[in-house]
C-alpha positions, 0 to 999 in steps of 0.5 A: 499499500502506498502512502497515497492510497487509503485502501487496497481492494483485491479480486481473486481469480486463479490468475492472481496466484503465483508460486510460493517458493520455500527455498527451491521447493514450491509450497503452494501458491500465494496472492499478495495483497500488500508487501509494505505498510504505509510507512514503507516497512515490509509487511506482507499480507494475502491469501495462501493455498496449498494441496497436501504436502510436507515442507520445512518453514522458518517464519520470516517475520511475526505471522498471524493467520486465519485458516479459511479451509483445510487442516494443517499440522505444524511441528516446531523444532522444540517438539511441540505439535500444533494442529489448526483447521478452518476457523482457527486464528494463530500467531507465530514469532519470527524465526521459529523453525517448523515442519508443515504437513498440509493434511487437506486442501488448505487456504489461509489469510495471513499477515507477516510483519517485523521481517 
C-alpha cells in the first residue's frame, strides 16, 4: 500500500496467484495483497493455498493467520505439535523453525510483519 492510497481492494481468480517458493521447493501458491505498510516497512499480507504436502518453514517475520479451509499440522523444532483447521486464528514469532504437513486442501489469510 502506498502512502497515497487509503485502501487496497483485491479480486481473486486463479490468475491472481503465483508460486510460493520455500528455498527451491514450491509450497503452494500466494496472492499478495500488500508487501509493505504505509510507512514503507515490509509487511506482507494475502491469501495462501496449498494441496497436501510436507515442507520445512522458518517464519520470516511475526505471522498471524486465519485458516479459511483445510487442516494443517505444524511441528516446531522444540517438539511441540500444533494442529489448526478452518476457523482457527494463530500467531507465530519470527524465526521459529517448523515442519508443515498440509493434511487437506488448505487456504489461509495471513499478515507477516517485523521481517
